[in-house]
MIVEXMAR-577238 format. One record per atom (N, C-alpha, C): residue in three letters; x, y, z. Coordinates in steps of 0.02 Angstrom, whole numbers, plus 32768, in hexadecimal, padded with zeros to 4 digits. Layout:
residues N
alaXYZ...
***
This chain:
residues 366
met84C47DB27DE6met84877DD47DFCmet84717E077DC9asp84307E0A7DBBasp84157E3F7D92asp84297E827DB0pro844C7EAD7D8Bpro84627EED7DA8pro842A7F197DC2arg83ED7F0E7DA8arg83B47F367DC0arg83A37F257E08ile83B37EE87E1Eile83A77ED57E64ile83D47EFC7E92gln84147F027E80gln84427F2A7EA8gln842E7F737EAAthr84167F8D7E71thr83FF7FD27E6Ethr83C27FDC7E9Aleu83937FAD7E98leu83587FB27EC3leu836C7FB27F0Dala839C7F877F1Fala83B37F867F64ala83D07FC97F78lys83F57FE87F4Blys841280297F59lys83DC805E7F64ile83A8805D7F39ile8370808B7F40ile834E80827F84leu834280447F97leu831F80357FD5leu8347804B8012val838880418011val83B28051804Bval83BF809C8050glu83CF80BB8017glu83E381028018glu83A681318017his837781247FEBhis833F81527FE1his83048142800Eser82F181038013ser82B480F08038ser82C180EB8083ala82EB80BC8096ala82F880B180DDala832980E380FBarg834E810580D0arg837E813980E6arg83AA8120811Fval83CA80E68112val83F280C58145val843180ED8155val843C80F68195val8478811881AEval849C80E781DDpro84DC80F581EDpro850180C78219pro84DC80B8825Aglu84DD8078826Cglu84BF805C82A9glu8473805382A5asp84548062826Casp840E80518263asp840580058264arg83D47FED828Aarg83C17FA78287arg83897FA08254val83957F788221val83677F7481E8val834F7F2C81E0ala830E7F2281EAala82F07EE081DEala82E17ED88194ile82F07E9E8179ile82DE7E8D8134ile82AA7E568137glu826B7E678129glu82347E37812Bglu82287E1D80E4ala822B7DDC80DBala82237DBF8098ala821A7D74809Fthr82087D548067thr820D7D0C8063thr824F7CFC8041thr82637CBE8047thr82A37CA9802Athr82A47CAE7FDEala826A7CB57FBFala82677CBD7F76ala82897CFD7F5Fala82927D2D7F8Dala82B17D6E7F7Bala82FB7D6F7F8Bglu831A7D347F8Fglu83617D307FA5glu83907D607F80pro838B7D697F3Epro83BA7D977F1Dpro83B47DDF7F38leu83777DF77F43leu836E7E3B7F5Cleu83827E3F7FA6ile83737E0B7FCCile83887E098013ile83D37E0F8018arg83F67DE97FEFarg84407DEB7FEFarg84597E317FDDala843B7E4F7FAAala84517E927F95ala84437EC67FCBleu840A7EC07FECleu83F97EEE8023leu84297EE5805Etyr84387EA6806Dtyr84667E9880A5tyr84A97EBB8099gln84C27EB6805Cgln85017ED7804Bgln84FC7F238050glu84C57F3E8034glu84BD7F878034glu84B77FA3807Bile84917F8180A5ile84897F9880EBile84CC7F97810Fleu84F37F628105leu85367F608123leu85617F988109asn855E7FA580C8asn85867FDB80AAasn8575801F80C6his8537802780DFhis8520806780FBhis852680688148gly854780368163gly8553803681ABgly851A801C81D6gly84E77FFF81B7gly84AE7FE681DCgly84B67F9E81F1tyr84857F858216tyr84847F41822Dtyr84487F1D820Epro84547EF381DBpro841C7ED181BBpro84047E9481E3tyr83C27E8D81E9tyr83A37E55820Ctyr83707E3481DDpro83847E0181B8pro83527DDF818Dpro831E7DBA81B7leu82DF7DC881ACleu82A77DA481CBleu82837D7F8193leu82977D408188leu82827D1C814Cleu824C7CE9815Blys82217CDF812Alys81EE7CAA812Clys81F97C7C80F1phe81E47C3E80F9phe81E77C1180BFphe81A77C1B8095pro81A97C0B8055pro816F7C15802Apro81317BF18046glu80F87C158044glu80B77BFB805Bglu80B77BEC80A6gln80E07C0F80CDgln80E07C058116gln809C7C168134ala807D7C4B811Aala803C7C5F8135ala80087C27812Barg800C7C0480F3arg7FDD7BCE80E7arg7FE67B96811Aglu80257B88812Dglu80317B568161glu80117B6A81A3leu80187BAA81B4leu7FFA7BC381F3leu7FAF7BBB81F2phe7F8F7BCE81BAphe7F467BCA81B5phe7F2E7B8181B2ser7F577B558197ser7F437B0F8190ser7F497AEA81D2phe7F7D7AF781F8phe7F8B7ACF8234phe7F847AF68275gly7F7E7B388272gly7F797B5F82AEgly7F327B6482C9asn7F2C7B66830Basn7EEB7B728329asn7EDF7BBD8331asp7EA57BCF834Casp7E947C168351asp7EC57C3C837Dasp7EDC7C1C83B3asp7F0D7C3D83DEasp7F4E7C4B83B8gln7F627C1D838Egln7FA07C268368gln7F987C5A8331leu7F5C7C5B8313leu7F4E7C8E82E0leu7F4D7CD482FEser7F377CD9833Cser7F307D1B835Bser7F6D7D2E8385his7FA17D058382his7FDE7D1483A7his80057D4D8386val801B7D7C83ADval80427DB58393val808A7D9F838Basp80A57DA7834Fasp80EA7D958340asp811A7DBF836Bgln813A7D9F839Bgln81647DC383CBgln81A27DE183ABleu81BF7DBE837Bleu81FB7DD9835Aleu81EA7E178331arg81B57E13830Aarg81A17E4D82E3arg818D7E878310ser816A7E788347ser81567EAC8375ser81927ED08391gln81C67EAB83A4gln82027ECB83BFgln82247EF6838Aval82287EDC834Dval82467F028316val82227F45830Btyr81DF7F428308tyr81B87F7D82F8tyr81B97FB08332asn81C47F97836Fasn81C77FC483A9asn820C7FE283B4gln82417FC0839Dgln82847FD483B1gln82B27FE78377phe82AA7FC6833Dphe82DA7FD28307phe82CF801682E6glu8302802A82C0glu82FF8069829Cglu82DE80628258ser82DD8024823Cser82C5801D81F7ser82B07FD681EAarg82837FCE81B9arg82757F8C819Darg82677F928153ile827F7F62812Eile82727F5D80E6ile824D7F1C80DAarg820E7F2280C2arg81E67EE680B4arg81E77ED98069ile81F17E9A8057ile81F27E868011ile81B97E558005tyr81847E6A7FE1tyr81527E3A7FCCtyr81737E097F9Dser816E7DC97FADser81937D977F85ser81707D537F88phe812E7D547F83phe81097D167F88phe81127CEB7F49thr81147CAA7F54thr81137C7A7F1Cthr80CC7C657F0Casn809D7C767F39asn80567C6A7F2Easn802E7CA27F50pro80207CD97F2Dpro7FFC7D107F4Cpro7FB67CFD7F64asn7F9B7CC57F4Aasn7F567CB17F5Casn7F557C787F8Fgln7F8A7C737FB7gln7F907C3A7FE4gln7F5A7C36801Aleu7F3A7C6F8029leu7F077C6F805Eleu7EC07C718044val7EB77C6A8003val7E757C747FE6val7E437C3F7FFDasp7E5B7C048012asp7E2E7BCE8026asp7E157BD3806Ephe7E2F7C038094phe7E1F7C0680DBphe7DE87C3980E8pro7DBD7C2C8119pro7D847C588125pro7D997C9D813Cpro7D727CD0812Cpro7D857D14813Fpro7D8A7D1F818Aglu7D667CF681B2glu7D6B7CFD81FAglu7DB27CEE8212lys7DD17CBB81F4lys7E167CAB8206lys7E457CE381F2gln7E397CFE81B7gln7E657D34819Egln7E5D7D7281C9ala7E1F7D8081DFala7E157DBA820Bala7E387DB1824Eleu7E377D748268leu7E597D6482A7leu7EA47D7182A0phe7EC07D598269phe7F087D64825Cphe7F177DAE8253gln7EEA7DD1822Fgln7EF47E198223gln7EF37E408264gln7EC77E2E8291gln7EC37E5182D1gln7F017E4782FAala7F217E0D82F3ala7F5F7DFF8318ala7F987E2C8300gln7F947E4182C1gln7FC87E6E82A6gln7FBB7EB782B7ser7F807EC582D1ser7F6C7F0A82DDser7F9C7F328309pro7FB37F168342pro7FE27F3D836Bpro80237F4E8347ile803A7F20831Dile80777F2B82F7ile806C7F6282C3leu80337F5F82A0leu80237F92826Fleu801C7FD68290ala7FFD7FD882CBala7FF4801782EFala803880358302thr8066800B8317thr80AA80228328thr80CD803E82EAgln80C6801A82B2gln80E480328274gln80CA80778262met808880808265met806980C08253met808080F78283asp807F80E782C3asp808E811A82F5asp80D8812F82F3arg810580FF82F4arg814D810F82F3arg8161812B82AEgly814181128279gly814F812D8237gly813B81758230ala81018187824Eala80EA81CD824Bala811A81FC826Earg813C81E282A2arg816D820B82C7arg81B3820682AAasp81BA81E28272asp81FA81D78250asp822C81B3827Cglu8212818B82AAglu823D816182D4glu824A811D82B4phe8220810C8284phe822380C98266phe821D80D2821Alys825380C681F8lys825580D181AFlys82438090818Ctrp82038089817Atrp81EC804B815Ctrp81DE80548112val81EA802080ECval81DD802180A4val81CA7FDB808Ethr819D7FD8805Dthr81867F998041thr81937F977FF6thr81AD7F607FDEthr81BA7F587F97thr81A77F117F82leu81BA7EFD7F45leu81A77EBB7F2Bleu81E17E9E7F03phe81EA7E5D7F0Bphe821A7E387EE1phe81F17E107EAEpro82007E177E6Epro81D87DF67E3Bpro81E17DAA7E3Bthr81AB7D877E4Dthr81AC7D3E7E4Bthr817F7D267E11pro81877CE87DFBpro815B7CCF7DC6pro81127CD47DD8ala81017CCD7E18ala80BB7CD17E2Dala809E7D167E21tyr80C47D4A7E33tyr80AC7D8E7E27tyr80A67D9B7DDCala80D47D807DB4ala80D17D897D6Cala80917D6A7D50arg807F7D2F7D69arg80417D0E7D52arg80057D387D65glu80047D537DA3glu7FCD7D7D7DB9glu7FC47DBA7D8Aala7FFB7DD47D72ala7FFA7E0F7D47ala7FEE7DFE7CFDgly7FEE7DBE7CEDgly7FE47DA87CA8gly80217DB67C7Dmet805D7DB27C9Bmet809B7DC07C77met80CB7D857C7Dser80FA7D827C4Fser81327D557C58ser815E7D6F7C91leu81887D457CAEleu81B37D5C7CE4leu81E27D937CCCthr81FD7D8C7C90thr822A7DC07C76thr82067E027C6Eala81CA7E017C52ala81A37E3F7C4Aala81917E5D7C8Dtyr81817E327CBDtyr816E7E4B7D00tyr81AB7E6A7D24glu81E47E4B7D1Dglu82217E687D39glu822E7EAE7D1Casp82257EB47CDBasp822E7EF67CBBasp81FB7F287CD7phe81BD7F127CE1phe81897F3C7CFDphe819B7F537D44val81AF7F257D6Fval81BF7F357DB5val81FB7F637DB9tyr82327F517D9Atyr826F7F797DA0tyr82677FBD7D7Dgly82407FBD7D47gly82337FFD7D25gly820B802C7D50ala81D780127D73ala81AD803C7D9Eala81D480587DD9cys820A80337DEEcys8234804A7E26cys826E80757E0Fphe8276807F7DCEphe82AE80A27DB0phe82F0807D7DBBala82ED803D7DC9ala832A80167DD5ala834F80067D95asp833180177D5Casp8352800E7D1Basp836E804F7D00arg837080847D2Aarg838780C67D14arg83CB80D57D32asp83EC81077D16asp843081187D2Dasp8430813F7D6Easn83FD81697D79asn83FB81937DB4asn83B8818C7DD8pro83A981507DF2pro836681447E0Dpro8354816F7E49ile8383817C7E75ile837281A27EB1ile836281EA7EA0ser838682077E71ser8376824C7E5Bser8333824D7E38met832182167E16met82E082137DF5met82A782127E29trp82B181EE7E61trp827E81EE7E95trp827982327EB6gln82AF82567EBBgln82AC829A7ED5gln828682C77EA5gln828C82BA7E64gln826682E17E33gln821C82D27E37val820A82937E46val81C482817E51val81A882AC7E8Alys81CF82B37EBFlys81BA82DC7EF8lys81AA83237EE2glu81D783407EBAglu81CC83857EA3glu8190838A7E76asn818783597E49asn814F835B7E1Aasn810C83567E3Dgln810983327E74gln80C983267E97gln80B7835F7EC6lys80E6838C7ED3lys80D783C47F01lys809E83F07EE6ala809D83FB7EA5ala806A84277E87ala802484087E90ala801F83C67E86ala7FDF83A47E8Fala7FC983A77ED8leu7FF8839C7F04leu7FE8839D7F4Cleu7FCC83E07F61ser7FE884167F45ser7FD284597F59ser7F8984687F46leu7F6D84427F16leu7F28844C7F02leu7EF784347F37phe7F0F84097F65phe7EE383EB7F98phe7EF284037FDEgln7F31840F7FEDgln7F4484218031gln7F2284628048asp7F0B84628086asp7EEA849C80A5asp7EA684AC8086his7E87847A8064his7E448482804Bhis7E1584558073asp7DD68452805Easp7DA4842F8086asp7D8183F9805Darg7D50840C8033arg7D2483DB8013arg7D4083C27FD1ile7D4183827FCAile7D5783627F8Bile7D1C833B7F6Fgln7D0C83477F2Fgln7CD883217F0Dgln7CF782FA7ED4leu7CE482BA7ED0leu7CFD828E7E9Bleu7CC082757E74lys7CC282817E32lys7C8A826D7E07lys7CA3824A7DC9gly7C8082167DB6gly7C9181F17D7Agly7C6281B67D71pro7C6D818E7D3Epro7C4181557D32pro7C3D81247D6Chis7C7381227D94his7C7680F17DCAhis7C7881107E0File7C6D81527E13ile7C7481727E54ile7C4B81B17E59asp7C2D81BB7E92asp7C0B81FA7EA3asp7C1282017EEFleu7C4982217F02leu7C5D821F7F48leu7C7582647F5Eglu7C6482767F9Cglu7C7C82B57FB9glu7C9C82A67FFCleu7CD282C9800Bleu7CF582C0804Aleu7D178300805Eser7D2C8303809Dser7D4E833E80B7ser7D96832C80CAval7DC3835B80BCval7E09835380D1val7E1E838F80FDlys7DEC83B18119lys7DFA83EC8141lys7E2783DB817Cgly7E5E83FF8182gly7E8C83F481B9gly7EB983B881B1arg7EB483958179arg7EDD835A816Darg7F1A836B8142thr7F4D83428146thr7F8C834E8123thr7F92831E80E8phe7FA1833880ADphe7FB0830F8073phe7FFB82FE8072ile800A82BF8064ile804E82A68064ile8065829C801Casn80A182B4800Dasn80C082AA7FCDasn80E9826A7FD0ser80D282377FAEser80EF81F47FB4ser811B81E57F78phe815D81E27F85phe818D81DD7F4Dphe81C381A87F5Agly81AF81727F7Agly81DD81397F7Fgly81FB812F7FC3thr81E381517FF7thr81FF81478039thr81DC810F805Fhis819D81018050his817980C98070his81678092803Fasn815C80A28002asn814E80717FCDasn818180787F96met8194803F7F7Amet81BE80407F3Emet81A5800A7F10pro8184801C7ED6pro818180607EBApro814E808B7EDEasp814A80CA7EC7asp811F80FB7EE7asp8103812A7EB2gly80E681627ECBgly80C981937E9Fgly8081819F7EAEglu807381C07EE8glu802F81D17EFBglu8031820A7F2Eile7FF8822B7F36ile7FED82587F6Eile7FB1823D7F94phe7FB382427FD7phe7F7D82247FFEphe7F738249803Fthr7F38823D805Cthr7F278259809Dthr7EF6822A80C0gly7EE4823D80FDgly7EAF821A8121gly7E7382478124pro7E3C82388101pro7E0282648101pro7DE282688146val7DBD829D8152val7D9682A38190val7D6782678194glu7D6B824381CBglu7D4E820081D0glu7D0481FD81BFlys7CDC822C81D6lys7C94822881CClys7C7B82548193ser7CA982658166ser7C9782958131ser7C82827580F0leu7C8F823580E5leu7C82821780A4leu7C388209809Aasn7C1F821F8061asn7BDB8211804Dasn7BD982038002gly7BB481D07FEEgly7BAF81BF7FA8gly7BC181767F9Btrp7BD481677F5Etrp7BE281227F4Ctrp7C1D811E7F1Cval7C3A80E37F1Aval7C7180D67EEBval7C6F808D7ED6arg7C7980827E95arg7C80803E7E7Barg7CC780377E62tyr7CEE800C7E82tyr7D3680087E73tyr7D437FE67E31ser7D7180037E0Cser7D7D7FEE7DC6ser7DA27FAC7DC1tyr7DCA7F9C7DF3tyr7DF57F617DF0tyr7DE57F337E2Cpro7DF77EF47E27pro7DEF7EC87E61pro7E187EE27E9Cala7DFD7ED97ED7ala7E227EEA7F15ala7E3A7EA87F33ile7E7B7EA47F40ile7E9A7E667F56ile7EB27E6D7F9Dhis7EA07E3D7FC7his7EB57E3E800Dhis7EC77DF78022gln7F057DEF803Bgln7F1E7DAD804Fgln7F147D7A8017gly7F1D7D907FD9gly7F177D637FA0gly7ED07D567F88val7E9E7D6F7FADval7E587D667F98val7E457D9F7F6Aile7E2B7D8E7F2Eile7E1B7DBF7EFBile7DD07DCE7EFEval7DC07E0C7F0Fval7D7A7E217F15val7D6B7E4F7EDAlys7D3D7E3B7EAFlys7D2F7E607E72lys7CEC7E867E78gly7CEA7EC07E56gly7CAD7EE57E4Fgly7C937F027E90ile7CC07F1D7EB9ile7CAB7F397EF9ile7C887F7C7EEFglu7C4F7F857F10glu7C2D7FC57F12glu7C1C7FD57F5Aleu7C2F80117F70leu7C2480277FB5leu7BFB80677FB5thr7BCD806C7FE5thr7BA880A97FF1thr7BBA80C28037phe7BCA8104803Bphe7BDE8123807Aphe7BA881548092lys7B9D815380D3lys7B72818680F1lys7B94819C8132asp7BA181DE8136asp7BC481FA8170asp7C0481D3817Fgly7C2881C2814Agly7C6981A38150gly7C6981588153lys7C3181398161lys7C2F80F1816Blys7C1480CC812Eval7C3180928120val7C17806680ECval7BD4804A8105val7B9E805F80E6val7B5B804880FBval7B3F801380CCgln7B5D800E8091gln7B477FDC8060gln7B847FC5803Aala7B8B7F848031ala7BC57F68800Eala7BB07F2B7FE6ser7BCA7F267FAAser7BBC7EEC7F80ser7BFA7EDD7F56ala7BFC7EA07F3Cala7C327E8C7F0Fala7C187E577EDFglu7C347E567EA4glu7C207E247E73glu7C3B7DDF7E84glu7C767DDE7EA3glu7C947D9F7EB9glu7CB27DA97EFEgln7CAC7D777F29gln7CC77D787F6Dgln7CA67DAD7F9Aglu7C647DB67F91glu7C417DE87FB9glu7C427DD68003asp7C3C7D978014asp7C3D7D84805Aasp7C7F7D97807Btyr7CB57D8D8055tyr7CF77D9F806Ftyr7CFB7DEA807Cleu7CE27E12804Dleu7CE17E5B8056leu7CBB7E6E8095leu7C807E52809Eleu7C567E6480D7leu7C767E508119lys7C977E16811Alys7CB97E008157lys7CF17E30816Aleu7D187E458138leu7D507E738147leu7D377EB7815Dleu7CFF7ECD8141leu7CE27F0D8156leu7CCC7F0C81A0asp7CC37ED081BBasp7CB07EC98201asp7CEB7EB4822Cthr7D297EBF8213thr7D657EAD8239thr7D657ECF827Dasp7D567F10827Easp7D537F3782BBasp7D2D7F7782ADgln7D297FA382DEgln7D017FE082D6gln7D1B800E829Fgly7D5C800F8295gly7D79803D8263gly7D798024821Dala7D677FE48212ala7D6D7FC681D0ala7D3B7FE2819Darg7D047FFF81B4arg7CD2801A8186arg7CDD80658179tyr7D1180818195tyr7D2380C78188tyr7D6280CA815Eval7D7081048142val7DA8810C8114val7DE5812A8137gly7E1F810A812Cgly7E5D81238149gly7E8981488118glu7E7B814180D7glu7EA7816080A5glu7E8081728066phe7E8E81AD804Bphe7E7881C18008phe7EB681D67FE2ala7EBF81BC7FA6ala7EFE81C77F82ala7EF381CB7F37ile7F2281EB7F16ile7F2181F27ECDile7F6181D57EB1gly7F5A81A37E85gly7F9481847E65gly7FAF81B07E2Emet7FF381B87E2Cmet801281E77DFEmet804D81CB7DD8asn805781897DD9asn8091816D7DB7asn807F815D7D6Fala809681897D42ala808681827CFAala80A881447CDCasp80DB81287CFDasp80FC80ED7CE4asp80D680AD7CF5ile80A380B27D1File807980787D30ile803480867D13gln802180637CDFgln7FE280707CBDgln7FB680317CB9gln7FCF7FF87CCEgln7FA97FBA7CC8gln7F9E7F9B7D0Cphe7F657F7B7D14phe7F557F587D51phe7F7D7F177D53ser7FA07F0B7D8Bser7FCB7ED17D91ser7FB47EA07DC7gly7F817EB37DEDgly7F6A7E877E22gly7F917E8D7E62asn7FBB7EC07E67asn7FE07ECC7EA5asn7FD87F157EB9ile7FBD7F217EF5ile7FAB7F647F09ile7FE77F937F0Eleu80227F777F1Bleu805D7FA17F20leu80687FC87EE0phe80567FAB7EA7phe805C7FCC7E66phe801B7FEC7E51asp7FE47FC77E5Aasp7FA47FDD7E3Dasp7F8A801E7E5Cglu7F9680297E9Dglu7F7D80677EBBglu7FA380A57EA2lys7FDA809B7E7Flys800180D37E65lys7FF080E37E1Cile7FC380BC7DFDile7FB380C67DB6ile7F9F810F7DABgly7FC181307D7Dgly7FB081757D6Dgly7F69817B7D53gly7F4181AA7D6Fgly7EFD81B37D5Agly7ECA818C7D82thr7EDF81737DBCthr7EB0814F7DE8thr7EB0816F7E2Dile7E7C81607E53ile7E7B81707E9Aile7E73812F7EC0his7E89812D7EFEhis7E7980F47F28his7E65810A7F6Dile7E3980E37F8Aile7E1F80F17FCDile7E2980B27FF6ala7E4980B98030ala7E558080805Cala7E2380808095ile7DFD804B809Aile7DD3804380D5ile7DFE8029810Egly7DF08043814Agly7E16802C8184gly7E4A805E819Casp7E82804481B2asp7EB4806B81D5asp7ECF80A581ACgly7EDA80DE81CDgly7EF5811981ADgly7F3C812781C5tyr7F5E815481A2tyr7FA2816781B4tyr7FA081A481E3pro7FBB819E821Fpro7FB781D58250pro7FD482168237glu80098212820Dglu8029824F81F5glu7FFB827A81C9thr7FC5825B81AFthr7F9582818187thr7F6182A481B2gly7F5E829181F2gly7F2A82AA821Fgly7EF182788226ser7EF6823F8204ser7EC1820C8209ser7EBB81F38250lys7E7E81EA8266lys7E7081D082A8lys7E52818A82A5asn7E4B81708269asn7E2B812E8263asn7E5D80F78274ile7E4780C8829Dile7E71809182B3ile7E4F804F82A4ser7E7380228285ser7E577FE18272ser7E907FB08266ala7E817F6F826Dala7EB17F3C825Bala7EB47F35820Fleu7E837F5381ECleu7E7E7F4D81A3leu7E977F8D8182his7EBC7F87814Chis7ECB7FBF811Ehis7EC87FA180D8trp7E927FB080B4trp7E857F8E8074trp7E797FC3803Fasp7EA97FC98011asp7EA57FFA7FDBasp7E7A7FE07FA2met7E4F800D7F88met7E247FFC7F4Fmet7E2880347F1Cile7E2D80227EDCile7E4080517EA7ile7E0580617E79cys7DFE80A17E69cys7DCC80B87E38cys7DEF80DE7E00asp7DE280CB7DC3asp7E0080EC7D88asp7DDC812E7D7Bmet7E0381637D73met7DE781A67D67met7DFD81C27D23arg7E1081967CF5arg7E2D81AE7CB6arg7DF981BD7C7Fser7DB981B37C8Eser7D8581C07C5Cser7D4881DE7C7Dasp7D3182187C63asp7CF482397C79asp7CF182437CC4ser7D2A82537CE3ser7D2E82587D2Bser7D4F829A7D40thr7D3982B47D79thr7D5582F37D92thr7D5F82F07DDDile7D8E831A7DF5ile7D9783277E3Cile7D9183717E46thr7D6483847E74thr7D5983CB7E84thr7D6C83D77ECDval7D91840D7ED8val7DA684207F1Cval7D8984647F2Dasp7D5D84667F5Fasp7D3C84A47F72asp7D2084C97F35asn7CFB84A17F0Casn7CD784BA7ED1asn7D0584CE7E97asn7D4584C07E9Aasn7D7384CD7E63asn7D8B848A7E46met7D7F84807E05met7D9584437DE5met7DE184437DE0val7E01840F7DFBval7E4B840C7DFAval7E6583D07DD3tyr7E3683A47DBCtyr7E4C83657D9Etyr7E16834D7D6Flys7E2A83397D33lys7DFA83227D01lys7E1882E97CD8asp7DF482B27CD5asp7E0782797CACasp7E4F82647CB8gly7E6182607CF8gly7EA382467D0Agly7EDC82787D08glu7ECD82B87CFBglu7F0182EB7CF6glu7EF183257D24phe7F2583437D41phe7F1D837D7D6Bphe7F1683BC7D40leu7EEE83EB7D57leu7EE3842A7D34leu7F0A84617D5Atyr7F4884687D49tyr7F72849A7D6Dtyr7F6484E07D54
***
């Protein structure tokens, strides 16, 4: 086994999921991630926990969409529901052999499936906010992800394990240092009100009054490196043109531009897959409002790879998620959708907080 896989398993169990004796830990993955699943199974046992692999075969979702009827697509997964309601932890491993397996199916079907997951997502958010459910999401490098990123598998493995610090001698202490480093940036926003974002691709204002900024350092995502909050729902006004494609269920939507009025997306366009964008914006009442505003701070991730787990952490970018918000931030927005979209702020761009410039061209002004 690549020793970096064992190190990643150790990071996930000790630092992210914080497994203690008698924790029931679900491992969600496809069978393509077998080496990491095996390493996690061992680590969870070593920490006194009870590992429960919940495995899917490659392209299982495509089989459901191809042969399932609407009732089957909208059926709530009872096993996952029980896990999310009762277990102490879950570790999800993105491990698709075909990230674009659902691209051929109409957005109406995808919205139906997404709505069926909504109760499970709501439970994750709610129990996670109360620290009753220690959830974390990571990725196992497959040839398909490497192709999406335009890299060889070897180069992509180096990229993934490097971003997680799994190739370092003291990875957990390094993630603790990320926490300390991000505290200063967080303090520039916490307990303030109006945020203005200006640049070639953005002219947007929003409020974070009464909301909590979260220092994200590897407890829910691995890799990590961001600070985020849930903006006041009806406070967004202005427009943004996202710098990178936004990917949802393997569908790549390019050139998205959104206009907000009183928090709601009132105008939306895309250079490619515009119909798909518009259908998802109509998923439910909360889908046209914003659940998350965040700033990517991982200086070790500088290139777009086509996977949001990495791309939203790119140092010098911001991302805004339409749809569901995190309750621990104070967000009140509820939706079956949570879709992150990224805007590059590394050139001719500023962030102003209550009329004080705190960020310029991708760098904080301490």
